[in-house]
C-alpha positions, 0 to 999 in steps of 0.5 A: 499499500502506498500513501500520498501526504498532501500539504506536507509543508503545512502544519498538519501535513508536516506532522503527518509526514513525520509520523509516517516516516517512523514506519515502513510504509511506502509514501510520497509527500506532496509539495506545491514548490521545490523550495518546500522540499526537504533533502532526501525525501520521496516527493512530488510537485503538485497543485490541487488546482491542476489535474495533470500534476495531480495525475502524476502525484496519485500515480501508484497510490492506494491511500491519500492524506488530504488536507488544504490550508484555510483558504476561500478556495478550499471547497474547489480545491479539495473537491478537485482533489477528490475527483482526482483520487476517484480517476486515479483509482485511489482506494481510501482518502483520510480527510482532515476536516475541522471541529464544528463541521457537524453542526456549525453552518458558518466559517471554516467548519461549514466549508469542511462540511461541504467537502465531507459530503463531496467525499461521502458521495464520491464512492471512495473509501473514506475516513474523516478527522475533526480536530479541535484548536491546536496547541500549536495555535498558542505559539503562532497567535499568542506567543508573539505579544506574550514575548513582547508585552507579557500578554495576549488578547482575545475576545473569548470571555470565560469560554473553555477550549480543549486544545489538542496537540497537532502531533496527536492528530498526526499520530491518529492519521498515521494509525488510520492510513496503516490500516484504513479498512478498520476505519472506513466510513468513520468520523473522528472528533478529536479533542484534547484531554482537558478543557481550559479558560484562556485565563487558565491558559495564561496562568499556566504559561506564567508557571512554565515561562517564569513570567507573569503572563496575562489574558486580556479579554476584548470585545469582538469589534476590538479584535476585529480592528486589531486583525484588520490593522494587522493587514489580514484580509477582510474574508479571513477576519470575518471567517476567524471571528465567525469561528470564534463565536462557535468557541465562545459559545462553549462548543469547543470544551468537549474532552477527548483522549488525546494523550498530550496534556497542555502542561507538558506541551507548554513545558516542551515549548517554554522558550517561545514565551521568553521576553525578546532580547533588545539586542537581537529582536529575538527570543533565545529560541527564535535565535536558535531557530533562526541559525538552524534555518540559516544553515539549512537554507545557505548550505544544504538547500544551496540557497545562497541569495539568503545571504542578503537577508540573513547577513548584516552589511557590517558582517565580519567573519573571524574563521580561520577557514576563511580565505583572505581578501573576501569582502564583508557583509553578505557578499563575502559570505556568499562568495566563501560558501559558494566556493565551497559548495562548487568544490564539494557539491555534495557538502551538507551540515548537520546541527548537533546541538545549539546554545543561546546566550545574550546575543550569541548562538553557539552551534556544534555541527558536523560537516560531510563533503562527499570525500570526508567529514569535519566537525567544529564549533561556530558562534554567531553573534546576532543584532536586529534580526541579522548575523553580524559576526562569526567565529568558527573553530573547525577540525 
């Protein structure tokens, strides 16, 4: 049985990809652009809107995990994907739907419900997942203002939500994809193991982060103005606030059997709530991720133009490995790494460990060139969200 994981660069699809990668099941990951594809992944570039690309993606596929981002074209795009699955002879589709698809006639749940009906009438074998709000949304939507102000804002009152870890959703999806016949024609409402108010959420974040974090309840009108002020399009603001009304009404509080508890999740990501370092414009967690992403893009994916974004104009390299005469700033860094990649096209770097302190990130890494390997420690200094100095100790 061969599996296609759509949306493999998104929150849910990436998590399903990770879970399936732990098994011996043959699979293919679908991406829209080549820049999204991690090295060494069995992948295909396709778009739900293109039947030709979907035919290519579905060739030899028995089972599909279907997920689409929350966009106005969701119904059309997922319906196109279902039609392509029918045409390609796919045996089973696992659809990532949403909480509320059963009974809420507005916003994203209503869109998902129409896709559910399309799938049910397609003649395909199917399973539907309806997950509650993800714990990861806490990081995406609340952590930025917590880092900057020690507070997050929402028009939620005392409503409770049983947040679920997207990794638990992915684990359930992988279980179904492994034995789809056991889950045919079943709908699973996926909820977290406990329901909390946003005031309680703030208290828990305070405990794990060691900061005084507050939840500030605001009006729907105030939240609408805030979202529009951030540049969010009108359709998205309307859909989000319509969905929020569903949660304010208490429908997001049902408790489920997902294993990850909220406290454990917050503990895992406690660095995400730390205050921003004024020197770097980032938290320590963001500094480490920035450096990790830099290595991945600049070296492993050979995206040399990322130099102009990541390196400050005044960047100085103190590494003894750097040839003399290199210009400062992004141009010098690009020339240095470009020359190394030209000499060793198979060169890759593996991050073994990262530690952030003040405005610096210390990286322990291992390099392979195709003809040998070496390791060492690199120290980066960051200012205003850019790399400004580097010290390398390689052997």
